[in-house]
KOLBAGU-897502 format. One line per 10 residues: for each residue x, y, z of N, C-alpha, C. Coordinates in pm, 1 decimal. Atoms other than C-alpha are relative to their C-alpha. Layout:
<sites>
X,Y,Z,X,Y,Z,X,Y,Z  ...
</sites>
This chain:
<sites>
98.3,-102.6,-16.3,-19.8,-5.4,21.4,96.5,125.8,-9.0  -114.9,-113.6,20.1,135.9,332.2,-106.6,-54.1,123.2,84.8  52.2,-96.9,-95.7,103.2,611.2,172.7,52.0,128.4,-23.6  -21.0,-164.6,-15.8,114.9,981.2,152.4,-10.1,19.5,129.3  15.6,-44.5,-142.3,191.3,1141.3,482.7,3.5,141.2,15.8  13.1,-158.5,-15.8,98.9,1495.8,605.3,-8.3,-6.1,137.3  -23.1,-24.8,-159.3,230.0,1612.6,957.7,119.0,96.8,6.0  -112.7,-69.3,-21.8,457.2,1826.7,1106.9,79.0,-17.0,146.1  -82.8,8.6,-116.5,547.1,1800.2,1491.9,40.8,-152.5,25.0  -53.7,125.5,-52.7,718.4,1520.1,1678.9,-117.4,-127.0,7.9
112.9,98.1,-6.9,365.6,1348.8,1739.9,13.3,-56.4,-129.5  11.5,54.3,137.3,365.5,1309.6,1367.5,113.0,-63.5,-47.0  -124.5,77.4,43.8,713.5,1205.3,1325.0,5.6,-157.7,49.4  12.4,108.2,-65.5,657.6,916.8,1557.0,-97.4,-86.3,-76.5  91.0,75.2,91.1,374.7,793.1,1328.7,59.9,-43.0,-127.8  -51.5,16.0,125.6,562.7,838.2,1012.1,120.4,-140.9,6.6  -119.2,61.4,-51.1,869.9,666.9,1196.2,-51.1,-168.7,-12.5  55.2,131.3,-22.8,626.3,348.7,1266.6,-61.7,-42.1,-132.4  59.6,48.6,146.5,472.5,332.4,910.8,143.8,-42.1,-87.2  -116.5,33.2,75.8,829.6,318.7,757.8,44.2,-148.1,63.6
-68.5,147.6,-95.5,959.7,45.6,1038.3,-132.5,-142.8,-43.5  75.9,112.6,10.0,619.8,-158.0,952.6,16.7,-42.6,-170.5  -43.8,5.9,120.0,742.5,-126.4,584.4,-83.4,24.1,-120.8  88.6,-48.9,92.8,476.2,72.8,415.6,101.1,98.6,-100.0  -46.6,-95.8,72.3,577.4,266.9,108.3,-26.5,146.0,14.3  35.2,-169.0,-15.7,586.6,660.5,156.3,75.0,48.2,-94.6  -77.6,-66.3,79.6,639.0,818.5,-145.4,9.3,144.8,2.6  35.2,-188.7,-25.2,543.6,1180.4,-44.0,-37.0,21.8,152.8  33.5,-56.8,-105.2,535.1,1379.6,270.6,-42.5,146.0,-20.3  38.8,-133.6,10.5,358.6,1707.9,310.1,28.8,37.0,165.9
-24.0,-46.5,-127.9,487.4,1917.2,607.8,-4.4,161.8,-3.7  -14.7,-125.1,1.5,479.8,2266.6,728.6,135.8,83.6,-47.3  -131.9,-75.8,21.4,740.0,2522.0,595.8,79.1,33.3,114.7  -99.7,-19.7,-120.8,1039.7,2567.2,792.6,0.6,124.3,63.2  31.5,-139.5,-65.8,995.1,2812.3,1049.4,139.4,17.0,97.1  -99.6,-51.9,-83.7,1236.8,3029.7,1288.3,-15.1,-72.2,149.8  -0.1,73.3,-141.4,1344.2,2839.8,1614.6,125.2,39.3,57.4  -112.6,-31.2,-52.8,1593.5,2870.3,1877.2,53.4,126.0,28.2  -54.4,-145.2,-29.2,1790.6,3164.7,2007.8,42.1,65.2,-102.8  -68.1,-50.9,91.1,1954.9,3234.7,1698.2,-114.7,16.9,-114.9
112.9,0.3,75.2,1585.2,3216.8,1519.1,15.7,-30.6,-135.0  -45.0,34.3,135.2,1742.1,3028.0,1231.0,-139.1,-108.2,-36.6  119.5,100.2,59.7,1488.3,2848.7,980.6,43.7,-162.6,43.4  -15.0,134.5,-64.0,1444.9,2480.0,1126.5,-108.6,-80.7,-73.2  90.0,81.1,59.2,1283.0,2192.6,948.9,-77.9,-99.3,99.7  81.7,60.4,-104.5,1015.1,2009.7,1113.0,44.3,-132.5,25.3  -20.9,136.7,-17.3,1051.1,1672.1,1286.0,-9.5,-83.1,-115.0  33.7,117.7,105.8,865.6,1474.4,1005.0,74.1,59.7,-124.5  -92.6,-2.3,67.7,1077.3,1650.1,755.8,156.1,-36.4,-5.4  -132.3,55.8,-3.9,1404.5,1564.7,895.8,-12.6,-154.7,-27.5
19.9,141.1,26.6,1276.3,1219.7,918.2,-7.6,-47.3,-147.6  22.9,-12.9,131.0,1171.9,1244.3,564.3,118.6,-24.6,-96.5  -95.4,-2.7,43.8,1498.4,1348.5,465.9,104.3,-108.0,9.0  -78.3,121.3,-37.0,1689.6,1076.6,626.4,-38.0,-112.2,-78.8  63.7,131.3,88.7,1481.4,820.3,428.9,-16.4,36.8,-153.5  2.8,-63.8,147.7,1505.1,1015.7,92.9,-113.3,8.4,-73.9  140.4,-6.5,70.6,1136.5,1073.9,82.1,-23.4,126.5,-54.2  42.5,-120.5,48.3,1000.7,1356.3,-130.2,-75.1,80.8,102.2  62.3,-74.5,-104.1,909.8,1640.6,74.5,-91.5,116.6,-77.4  73.0,-125.6,67.3,643.8,1939.4,-33.6,-46.5,67.3,128.0
15.7,-69.0,-118.5,598.1,2221.1,196.9,-119.3,133.6,-21.2  102.4,-147.1,29.6,291.0,2445.9,98.0,-36.8,73.4,95.5  62.2,-84.9,-96.4,168.4,2722.9,264.9,-143.4,2.5,22.9  149.3,22.4,6.5,-185.4,2645.0,171.1,-13.1,-99.5,-110.4  55.7,90.9,94.8,-390.0,2371.0,6.6,-101.8,39.6,-96.6  107.7,-47.2,49.3,-643.5,2580.3,-115.0,37.5,77.9,-132.9  -12.0,-11.7,157.5,-649.1,2602.5,-500.3,-37.6,156.5,-42.9  60.4,-155.7,21.2,-846.0,2945.8,-488.7,29.0,106.1,116.8  -44.2,-91.8,-118.6,-662.1,3089.7,-180.1,124.5,91.2,-24.8  -93.5,-91.5,18.8,-374.9,3313.2,-117.2,117.9,-57.8,-44.6
-129.6,64.3,84.1,-88.1,3066.3,-250.3,-31.6,-106.3,-72.6  55.3,97.7,107.2,-258.9,2898.6,-525.2,130.8,-91.6,-54.4  -117.9,65.6,69.3,111.2,2825.5,-671.7,43.6,-126.0,93.9  -35.6,112.1,-99.1,186.0,2602.2,-353.4,-91.4,-94.5,6.3  96.3,110.7,-17.9,-147.9,2423.9,-349.5,11.9,-78.1,-147.4  -8.3,59.2,131.2,-109.9,2349.3,-744.7,128.9,-78.4,3.9  -138.5,63.5,-7.6,260.1,2227.7,-665.0,-33.9,-117.2,87.4  44.2,124.6,-67.9,122.9,2004.0,-395.2,-95.4,-91.6,-45.4  81.5,101.1,91.8,-141.1,1863.7,-614.1,53.6,-72.7,-83.7  -103.2,71.4,88.6,105.7,1783.0,-860.2,81.7,-105.9,52.1
-76.1,122.7,-72.0,325.4,1586.9,-618.1,-82.0,-93.8,66.3  93.4,101.2,-43.7,10.2,1415.8,-488.1,-30.2,-83.0,-107.7  63.4,65.9,139.7,-130.4,1304.6,-831.1,137.2,-95.7,-29.6  -127.9,70.5,56.5,245.2,1190.5,-927.4,-0.7,-117.1,116.4  -45.0,87.4,-79.6,273.5,994.1,-592.9,-103.9,-124.9,2.2  75.4,82.8,15.2,-6.1,770.9,-668.5,-38.0,-78.2,120.5  34.1,60.5,-118.6,-100.0,707.3,-315.7,-132.7,-62.1,2.7  159.3,53.3,-13.7,-387.8,479.5,-223.8,-54.1,53.0,146.6  51.8,-52.5,-111.0,-426.2,645.2,107.4,90.7,111.8,50.8  -93.5,-106.7,-51.1,-306.9,963.6,291.8,-5.5,-3.5,149.0
-8.0,32.3,-150.2,-215.4,938.7,675.2,21.4,171.3,51.1  -22.9,-136.4,-11.6,-250.8,1281.8,845.7,-3.6,-6.5,129.1  -16.4,-15.6,-136.8,-130.9,1367.6,1191.3,65.6,151.8,39.9  -71.0,-121.2,-50.1,-80.6,1712.9,1349.9,60.7,73.0,-126.2  -71.3,-62.2,104.0,-18.2,1859.0,1006.1,-27.0,153.3,13.5  -34.7,-140.2,-15.5,-117.6,2208.7,1072.4,-109.1,83.7,-128.2  71.0,-48.8,113.5,-330.4,2271.5,741.3,-121.3,-31.8,-18.8  137.8,89.3,25.3,-702.7,2212.3,664.7,11.3,-51.5,-158.7  -7.0,71.4,147.1,-717.3,1979.5,383.1,-140.4,16.1,-79.2  99.1,-22.8,76.2,-948.5,2096.5,125.0,-66.3,-142.4,-75.2
66.3,91.5,70.6,-1204.6,1865.2,-64.3,80.4,-107.3,-129.8  -55.6,80.7,94.5,-985.4,1768.2,-349.7,104.3,-67.9,60.4  -109.3,112.7,-50.0,-715.1,1634.3,-115.4,-78.8,-114.3,59.3  60.7,133.1,-42.0,-975.5,1405.4,58.5,-25.0,-83.3,-81.7  51.2,74.9,96.0,-1115.2,1307.5,-244.9,125.4,-81.9,-98.4  -87.1,32.9,94.6,-773.3,1230.7,-432.4,49.8,-163.0,48.8  -48.7,173.2,-18.6,-642.5,870.4,-249.5,-113.8,-67.6,-12.4  99.8,85.3,36.8,-856.4,569.0,-347.8,-71.9,-15.8,146.2  42.8,35.8,-151.1,-883.0,506.6,40.6,-42.9,116.6,81.3  45.3,-142.7,-74.7,-929.6,870.9,132.2,121.8,29.8,88.8
-112.6,-57.2,-56.2,-743.5,1044.0,396.6,-42.0,-66.8,184.9  33.7,23.2,-134.4,-710.8,891.3,764.9,79.1,79.7,120.2  -52.6,-105.8,-103.7,-639.0,1123.5,1073.5,52.6,-87.6,128.7  -28.6,56.7,-142.2,-446.4,1016.0,1404.7,-66.7,113.5,88.3  61.2,-93.2,-99.6,-645.3,1212.8,1675.5,12.6,-32.6,127.2  -37.1,38.5,-163.7,-508.8,1232.0,2035.4,-128.3,29.4,100.3  117.6,23.0,-102.8,-864.7,1194.6,2195.7,-106.8,-87.4,-24.5  106.8,110.1,24.9,-1168.2,971.9,2239.7,-85.8,68.7,-62.4  121.3,-62.9,49.3,-1402.3,1143.4,1984.3,-120.1,-47.4,26.6  24.8,-126.8,50.6,-1620.9,1303.7,1983.0,53.3,125.5,101.0
-68.8,-78.4,-132.7,-1450.4,1437.2,2328.9,112.8,77.2,-95.5  -134.1,-69.9,46.8,-1179.9,1708.2,2225.7,26.8,-4.7,-142.3  -32.0,-36.9,134.8,-1229.6,1767.7,1865.1,79.4,146.4,6.1  -61.9,-144.5,14.4,-1003.6,2056.8,1751.0,175.1,-19.7,30.4  -165.6,-25.9,1.5,-616.9,2167.6,1792.0,78.6,-45.4,133.6  -79.7,30.4,-109.7,-539.1,2088.2,2152.3,-64.5,-99.1,107.4  69.6,112.5,-73.1,-703.3,1763.4,2269.5,105.9,-38.5,140.4  -70.7,35.1,-107.9,-400.3,1684.3,2498.9,12.4,68.3,116.8  33.4,-77.0,-117.8,-400.7,1981.1,2690.6,-129.8,33.8,69.4  146.2,-21.0,-46.9,-762.9,2032.5,2731.2,-30.4,-118.9,90.3
55.8,104.9,-96.2,-824.4,1690.3,2869.5,60.0,-27.6,131.5  -55.7,-10.0,-149.8,-562.1,1728.8,3145.4,-61.8,113.4,61.9  78.0,-109.1,-68.2,-705.9,2071.9,3215.5,-133.6,-32.7,52.6  134.1,25.4,-54.7,-1045.8,1933.0,3253.2,-15.0,-100.1,104.3  -13.2,94.2,-75.8,-933.3,1672.9,3452.7,-81.5,-140.0,-10.2  70.1,132.4,47.2,-1051.8,1384.6,3256.8,66.4,-136.5,52.4  -91.1,118.1,-48.9,-946.6,1044.9,3386.0,62.6,-79.6,-111.3  -99.0,75.3,113.6,-841.3,917.6,3041.4,-40.8,66.7,-130.0  -9.8,-53.1,100.5,-786.1,1001.1,2716.3,13.4,-121.7,-119.3  -26.3,101.4,76.4,-676.0,813.7,2388.4,27.5,25.8,-150.8
-32.8,11.6,130.8,-615.8,757.5,2034.4,-121.6,-19.6,-76.0  107.7,33.2,115.3,-901.5,774.6,1744.9,44.8,-1.4,-117.0  -38.4,-11.3,146.4,-806.6,688.3,1376.5,-139.4,20.2,-56.7  112.1,-68.6,40.4,-1055.1,881.3,1198.2,12.9,3.9,-172.9  21.2,-33.1,145.3,-1189.0,879.7,826.7,-47.1,137.3,-12.3  21.0,-108.8,5.5,-1151.5,1209.9,731.6,-94.2,78.9,-81.9  99.3,-40.5,82.4,-1438.0,1436.3,611.7,50.2,149.3,-28.1  -25.0,-170.3,6.7,-1472.5,1820.0,547.8,-42.7,69.3,113.9  0.3,-97.0,-127.7,-1576.8,1900.4,901.8,120.7,11.0,100.3  -117.5,-0.8,-96.9,-1340.2,1954.0,1184.7,-29.0,-121.3,106.6
-0.9,118.3,-63.5,-1265.7,1611.7,1316.5,-130.9,-73.6,28.1  137.8,39.5,23.6,-1622.4,1488.9,1231.6,-3.6,-117.5,-69.5  23.8,116.8,79.4,-1537.8,1184.5,1023.0,-15.5,-125.8,99.2  20.3,115.4,-55.1,-1628.9,829.2,1100.7,112.0,-74.4,66.1  -122.7,57.8,-84.1,-1406.3,642.6,1351.2,19.3,-127.2,-59.4  -61.3,139.3,63.8,-1197.6,337.6,1233.8,53.9,-101.5,134.4  -80.0,57.9,-123.1,-1000.4,251.7,1545.8,5.2,81.1,135.8  -18.2,-98.4,-118.9,-992.5,375.2,1914.1,54.6,-91.3,109.5  -72.6,63.8,-139.8,-776.3,290.0,2216.1,18.9,108.9,106.6  10.4,-68.4,-119.8,-817.1,424.1,2567.5,163.7,11.9,57.7
-139.9,-11.0,-59.4,-503.8,556.7,2781.3,-58.1,77.8,158.9  45.1,-63.2,-108.6,-546.6,655.5,3134.5,74.0,107.9,37.6  -83.1,-113.4,-65.0,-421.2,981.0,3268.3,16.3,1.5,117.9  -51.4,16.2,-168.4,-218.6,961.5,3577.4,-10.3,165.4,52.1  0.5,-119.9,-50.2,-242.7,1241.7,3827.1,131.3,72.6,-7.8  -132.4,-64.9,53.6,131.3,1323.9,3735.9,9.6,40.7,-145.4  -30.6,-20.1,145.1,84.7,1350.3,3374.5,9.5,153.2,-50.9  11.7,-123.6,77.7,173.2,1668.7,3191.5,-30.6,-12.4,-138.0  1.0,36.4,120.3,112.0,1737.7,2842.2,119.2,-54.7,-67.3  -131.7,71.5,52.7,474.1,1645.0,2778.2,-10.0,-153.6,4.5
-6.4,158.9,-17.7,446.0,1298.1,2919.3,-120.6,-83.4,-68.4  108.5,65.4,75.8,105.4,1223.8,2775.9,7.8,18.0,-129.2  -51.6,-3.0,124.0,202.9,1351.2,2448.3,68.5,-117.5,-30.0  -85.3,118.6,83.1,485.9,1084.5,2401.9,-86.6,-140.3,27.5  71.9,155.8,2.6,256.9,794.3,2535.4,-79.5,0.1,-116.1  130.6,4.0,113.6,-33.2,904.5,2297.2,77.5,4.9,-153.2  -95.1,10.1,136.3,250.7,941.3,2000.5,22.5,-137.5,-47.2  -36.2,110.5,13.4,353.6,608.3,2076.7,-124.5,-111.8,-38.0  113.0,73.4,80.4,-13.9,485.2,2056.6,-39.7,25.5,-135.2  37.6,-31.0,141.2,-93.7,667.1,1759.9,74.7,-68.3,-133.6
-105.4,78.9,80.7,197.4,516.1,1566.7,-40.2,-137.8,-23.3  33.8,147.2,22.5,74.4,178.1,1656.9,-126.2,-24.1,-65.1  161.6,11.8,55.9,-286.5,216.8,1580.2,-15.1,39.4,-145.4  -40.7,-38.5,125.6,-179.4,375.2,1235.4,36.5,-116.7,-70.1  -47.2,133.7,76.2,-22.3,58.5,1120.8,-95.0,-116.7,33.7  126.9,93.0,-31.3,-292.2,-165.9,1274.2,-132.3,22.9,-103.4  93.7,-48.0,67.6,-533.6,46.6,1084.5,20.4,-10.2,-167.5  -29.7,65.9,111.4,-379.6,-13.6,748.7,8.2,-118.5,-27.6  -10.8,137.9,23.0,-293.2,-345.2,798.8,-146.9,-49.4,-39.2  124.8,43.1,-24.4,-673.5,-403.9,881.5,-90.8,32.5,-153.9
59.6,-76.0,117.4,-765.1,-166.5,560.0,53.4,-82.5,-139.7  -9.9,104.0,124.4,-576.1,-391.1,326.9,-69.1,-97.6,-27.5  91.9,132.2,35.6,-779.5,-698.1,380.9,-132.8,24.8,13.9  160.5,-16.5,6.2,-1118.1,-518.5,424.5,-44.2,4.5,143.9  48.0,45.9,-122.5,-1109.6,-547.3,788.0,-67.1,121.8,96.3  86.5,-155.3,-80.9,-1231.6,-165.9,891.2,-136.1,2.4,-22.2  137.2,-82.8,-6.4,-1551.0,-60.5,986.2,-29.1,113.0,43.6  11.7,-132.8,-59.8,-1635.0,297.1,1006.1,-111.4,6.0,82.5  106.6,-38.1,-84.1,-1849.8,410.4,1280.2,-43.7,154.9,19.8  23.0,-126.6,-39.8,-2016.5,732.7,1299.7,13.9,46.9,135.9
-34.0,-62.9,-115.3,-1920.1,957.0,1586.8,-123.9,37.9,60.2  128.8,-53.7,-71.5,-2197.6,1010.9,1853.0,-36.6,111.0,-6.6  19.8,-143.6,-7.6,-2393.8,1308.3,1861.1,23.6,66.4,127.7  -17.6,-35.7,-136.7,-2349.9,1335.2,2242.2,141.5,-10.2,21.3  -131.7,-22.2,-70.9,-2047.7,1446.4,2427.0,100.7,53.7,-84.9  -101.2,-102.5,90.3,-1901.6,1678.3,2151.6,74.3,117.9,94.4  -83.8,-92.3,-90.5,-1623.4,1904.8,2302.8,80.2,48.3,-108.4  -91.7,-58.1,69.1,-1384.0,2124.6,2143.3,123.5,73.6,68.0  -152.6,-55.8,-71.1,-1006.0,2178.1,2233.5,53.3,88.9,-56.4  -52.1,-146.4,87.4,-955.4,2531.7,2118.8,158.4,3.1,44.9
-139.9,-0.9,31.2,-602.5,2622.8,2030.8,38.5,82.7,151.9  -52.2,-79.4,-121.7,-400.3,2731.0,2357.5,75.9,116.8,-36.0  -24.0,-120.5,25.8,-353.8,3090.4,2379.0,141.4,48.1,112.9  -129.4,-41.1,-106.7,-26.5,3239.2,2580.2,-86.5,78.6,84.5  69.0,-76.6,-113.5,-269.6,3472.2,2748.9,-53.3,-103.7,125.5  50.2,125.6,-85.2,-410.7,3147.1,2938.7,121.6,-49.2,104.7  -106.8,26.3,-93.6,-68.0,3104.7,3094.0,3.4,65.6,165.0  16.2,-64.3,-106.0,-124.3,3352.5,3370.6,-79.0,-52.5,98.1  51.7,85.1,-110.9,-202.0,3180.1,3690.2,-110.2,82.0,59.4  115.7,-74.8,-88.0,-561.0,3305.9,3853.0,-7.0,-55.8,104.8
-18.2,49.6,-125.6,-516.3,3237.7,4199.4,-124.3,-0.9,79.9  128.4,17.5,-58.6,-890.4,3294.3,4256.0,-63.7,-131.8,-12.5  62.6,112.8,49.3,-950.0,2950.9,4111.1,40.4,-90.6,117.4  -43.2,119.5,-80.4,-948.7,2636.7,4314.2,125.8,-48.3,-28.3  -97.1,50.6,1.4,-636.7,2472.3,4401.3,23.2,-104.7,-106.6  8.8,104.3,83.1,-724.6,2178.2,4213.3,16.8,18.7,-155.2  5.8,-48.2,171.2,-800.7,2369.2,3880.5,128.9,49.5,-23.7  -108.7,-55.2,43.9,-477.0,2546.2,3906.3,121.8,-101.8,-18.1  -114.5,77.8,41.6,-258.1,2253.8,3939.3,-30.8,-81.6,-143.0  9.8,63.7,135.6,-427.0,2097.7,3646.0,39.4,68.6,-132.0
-48.8,-81.2,104.6,-353.7,2382.2,3432.8,162.8,6.9,-5.5  -136.5,-3.8,-3.7,9.3,2382.1,3534.9,48.2,-127.0,-69.5  -39.1,121.8,54.6,12.1,2036.5,3439.9,-31.4,2.4,-178.7  45.6,-13.8,142.1,-165.1,2095.2,3098.2,100.6,96.5,-71.3  -65.7,-91.0,54.2,52.3,2385.5,3019.1,135.6,-18.1,-1.8  -122.6,38.9,3.5,370.6,2211.5,3048.1,8.3,-109.7,-121.4  -85.6,-93.1,-1.7,566.9,2236.7,2812.5,-63.2,159.2,-56.9  36.5,-105.7,58.2,374.8,2512.1,2646.6,-134.3,58.9,28.5  -100.4,-105.2,-23.6,297.2,2763.9,2725.1,53.2,44.0,137.8  -62.3,-0.9,-121.7,385.1,2726.4,3082.8,-74.7,100.9,79.0
92.7,-93.8,-89.0,188.5,2870.1,3388.2,81.6,89.1,50.0  -77.5,-109.3,-39.0,319.1,3200.3,3508.4,-84.0,79.3,122.0  85.6,-109.3,-72.1,265.4,3442.2,3783.9,93.1,102.9,11.0  -91.7,-103.1,-20.3,383.5,3795.4,3872.5,49.6,1.7,135.0  -13.5,-14.3,-130.3,580.8,3873.3,4164.3,109.3,122.4,-25.6  -90.5,-120.2,38.8,710.6,4235.4,4191.1,33.0,31.9,-112.3  -2.6,-41.0,158.9,666.1,4296.2,3836.6,119.6,-102.1,-63.6  -71.5,78.7,77.4,898.4,3994.4,3753.3,-85.5,-110.9,-1.6  100.5,103.7,49.3,732.9,3688.0,3580.4,88.6,-129.8,35.3  -58.7,105.7,-47.1,786.0,3329.4,3753.6,-74.7,-101.8,-67.7
60.1,115.9,66.9,697.8,3002.8,3564.6,12.5,-85.1,104.3  45.2,77.8,-111.6,549.5,2758.1,3785.8,-12.3,-150.3,-52.6  7.7,95.9,71.7,633.0,2419.3,3651.5,-53.5,-127.6,91.1  25.1,104.0,-84.2,560.7,2183.8,3952.0,-65.1,41.0,139.2  67.7,-26.1,-119.7,307.1,2179.5,4245.4,-53.8,-138.1,64.0  94.9,109.8,-74.1,137.4,1982.5,4507.6,-125.8,69.6,74.7  128.6,-47.2,-70.3,-228.9,2028.1,4641.7,27.9,-21.4,162.9  -12.5,0.4,-109.9,-221.4,2118.9,5010.5,-141.1,-73.1,64.8  145.1,75.8,-33.9,-485.5,1869.6,5150.5,-9.7,74.0,158.0  34.2,-43.2,-145.5,-458.6,2036.1,5510.2,-21.9,158.9,3.4
0.7,-164.5,18.1,-435.6,2410.8,5449.6,-130.6,45.3,-70.4  100.3,-54.6,54.1,-757.0,2598.6,5368.4,15.0,142.4,-9.6  -14.8,-145.3,33.9,-775.8,2975.9,5264.3,-125.5,50.0,63.5  132.0,-53.3,-32.8,-1022.4,3108.1,5476.3,-36.1,165.7,-0.4  9.0,-134.5,9.6,-924.2,3477.3,5442.4,-49.7,48.5,-143.9  16.2,-28.6,122.9,-976.6,3466.0,5063.3,95.1,79.4,-89.3  -111.7,-78.9,72.1,-671.6,3666.3,5003.1,92.1,-112.6,-76.7  -49.6,112.4,83.6,-589.0,3415.8,4718.0,135.4,68.2,-81.0  -135.0,-56.2,32.4,-214.5,3466.6,4582.9,88.7,52.9,73.8  -76.6,-28.4,-115.1,-70.9,3548.6,4913.6,81.6,-130.9,44.6
-96.9,100.5,-69.0,221.8,3338.8,5016.7,-14.1,-53.9,150.6  22.1,37.9,-132.6,126.7,3147.2,5335.0,130.0,-49.8,68.7  -153.6,28.6,-69.1,474.2,2993.9,5409.5,100.5,-26.7,-113.2  -125.7,26.9,106.7,812.5,2907.5,5231.0,92.5,-107.2,106.7  -70.3,90.5,-47.0,1024.6,2616.0,5306.3,79.9,-59.8,-104.3  -60.1,81.0,90.8,1261.0,2371.8,5148.5,-80.5,-79.8,-103.1  101.3,64.4,31.5,964.4,2181.9,5050.4,-84.6,62.8,-117.9  89.0,-57.3,97.8,782.4,2451.1,4853.0,-21.1,159.8,44.9  58.1,-109.1,-5.9,622.4,2785.7,4837.9,-166.6,-16.9,14.8  120.2,39.0,-9.5,282.3,2761.5,4978.0,-106.2,141.5,-20.6
56.3,-122.2,59.9,27.3,3007.0,4799.5,-155.2,-45.8,21.5  144.4,0.9,9.3,-349.7,3071.5,4878.2,-48.5,-17.9,-120.4  64.3,1.2,134.7,-584.8,2981.7,4624.9,-150.6,41.9,39.8  109.1,-33.8,-16.1,-935.8,3066.0,4588.7,-91.4,-87.5,90.0  23.8,119.8,-99.1,-1023.4,2710.7,4751.2,129.4,-61.5,21.0  -127.4,56.6,-49.1,-733.4,2569.9,4930.6,130.3,49.2,-38.7  -136.8,-88.1,6.7,-361.4,2619.0,4876.0,80.5,-96.2,-70.4  -96.8,84.8,78.7,-88.4,2490.5,4646.6,153.5,15.0,77.8  -178.4,-11.7,9.1,296.0,2412.9,4709.3,63.3,16.3,-129.0  -86.5,-20.7,116.9,489.9,2538.4,4458.3,138.3,-93.0,-20.9
-131.1,86.6,-18.6,768.2,2290.4,4395.5,102.9,7.6,-96.7  -88.5,-27.0,86.7,936.8,2366.1,4074.0,-46.4,137.3,-65.3  17.4,-152.5,26.3,997.8,2748.5,3975.4,103.8,27.3,-110.8  -108.1,-46.1,127.1,1173.7,2925.7,3689.9,4.3,136.9,-1.2  -17.5,-139.0,21.6,1294.2,3288.1,3689.6,0.1,27.6,-177.0  -6.0,-42.9,180.3,1267.6,3467.8,3303.8,181.0,-47.2,-9.2  -163.5,44.4,41.9,1624.9,3349.0,3141.4,34.6,-107.6,70.0  -55.7,99.7,-82.5,1662.2,3100.9,3402.4,-20.0,-148.0,-38.7  47.2,104.0,-3.0,1612.2,2741.6,3448.9,-71.4,-47.8,99.9  106.7,38.7,-91.9,1354.0,2520.0,3601.3,85.1,-60.1,130.6
-48.2,44.6,-110.2,1452.7,2466.3,3965.8,-74.2,-51.6,101.6  88.9,16.0,-133.2,1324.1,2305.3,4269.5,0.8,96.4,85.2  50.4,-114.2,-79.5,1190.6,2517.0,4521.9,113.4,20.2,80.6  -94.2,-19.0,-100.8,1486.3,2485.6,4775.6,136.1,80.0,-85.7  -127.7,-68.7,82.9,1740.5,2592.4,4502.7,-39.0,129.5,-65.6  57.0,-129.5,35.6,1520.9,2864.7,4350.6,11.9,108.0,109.3  14.8,-105.6,-129.5,1468.3,3040.7,4698.6,153.1,47.0,39.9  -124.8,-44.9,-24.0,1851.5,3055.7,4716.2,14.9,148.4,-79.1  -67.6,-110.0,79.2,1857.6,3309.4,4434.8,-115.8,98.3,-25.5  141.4,-100.1,20.9,1487.1,3472.0,4462.6,-72.8,-28.4,167.3
34.5,-13.7,-130.0,1394.6,3567.7,4807.9,-172.5,22.4,-2.1  139.8,7.9,-9.0,996.5,3485.6,4862.7,-19.5,-5.9,146.6  45.0,10.3,-117.9,827.7,3545.0,5201.8,-122.1,-14.2,54.9  136.1,19.8,4.6,529.9,3476.4,5344.1,-86.3,135.3,17.6  70.7,-112.2,1.0,268.5,3749.5,5305.9,8.3,65.9,-131.8  -24.9,-37.4,161.5,410.3,3841.6,4941.9,-119.1,-55.2,-68.2  107.9,66.3,85.8,129.2,3827.9,4710.6,40.9,6.6,-130.0  -39.2,66.5,145.8,183.4,3654.2,4362.7,-146.3,75.9,-99.9  81.6,-29.8,119.7,-26.7,3794.6,4028.1,14.6,147.8,-32.0  -24.0,-131.4,70.6,-74.1,4100.4,3842.0,-63.5,90.6,101.3
40.3,-124.6,-101.1,-142.4,4461.7,3995.3,-174.4,-22.0,1.9  167.6,11.7,12.9,-542.9,4403.0,3867.1,-17.8,-93.1,88.4  56.5,115.8,-92.2,-556.6,4075.2,4043.0,22.7,26.7,157.0  -7.1,-6.6,-124.6,-445.3,4204.4,4363.8,-89.3,115.4,52.1  93.0,-81.8,-17.3,-655.3,4469.2,4361.9,-139.7,-42.7,17.3  112.4,51.8,-26.4,-947.8,4245.0,4308.9,-6.9,-86.1,139.6  8.4,103.5,-96.2,-824.9,4030.4,4601.9,-30.7,86.5,127.9  -11.9,-93.9,-106.9,-808.1,4339.0,4839.2,-138.3,66.3,23.1  139.8,-75.5,-6.2,-1160.4,4473.8,4735.1,-128.8,-73.0,114.9
</sites>
């Protein structure tokens, strides 16, 4: 079976690697254009492009696939490459571009998407982040037959995965990427022998995983400690949960919920205690021990080490000036 592949980040690279290891013929890869990255902001190829080049696979990087859009020359070149590839199916994983109908219709077996959620829950751009943020006990991977909607196509395979209380988006991403690679290989092997049965998505339980915005990274200390803790895990590694302290931004990478302390005076954002174990901060409900912190331009540090270079004392209030005014009102 000839497989065209469309994907960009590490999640997609794992799937492409597994397809190649399984022996599938991949004549063409579509991936996002090279982007500036790193301190020098030099153009960097996506993880998928790097793997494709290692295997001498043709790579096309259109800025758009819309023949009537802003970059029709890019779309036309991609169409020419896809037609020449004569792929039986296209596998799509975290590609980053919307596939127009001409792409969906081109391969004989259509386009299969590797989606990191249990559809129809968490359709959209950030299913891993949103599952952790919402406190879901489990997630998984769905292999879906793509249609013109946003993650609305029929389900072909699904497997569940438990979300542990310690999972961050980074750790859960890696487990889901491995699961996605295994499932897409299984799906294509079943498709080759007619063993896949499309199942329409349920009409109930639909939620949308909207793209993570940087503005969400600011910790709202008026929220319950449990909700803040989930956000800290959900926003690791991007965009990172942060708070203001005297005009300096501090990122919070690790925390523990204090089950013994309660914030009875409602002055959320106030530091209640400081020790080598962590910095205890009052929340809207309950309190959090901040255990891993980072200054701007610095490294992630355990609380004890962080405190040797940044003085935090009980009574100091964390958060923006606006949030401090809100708490004192």
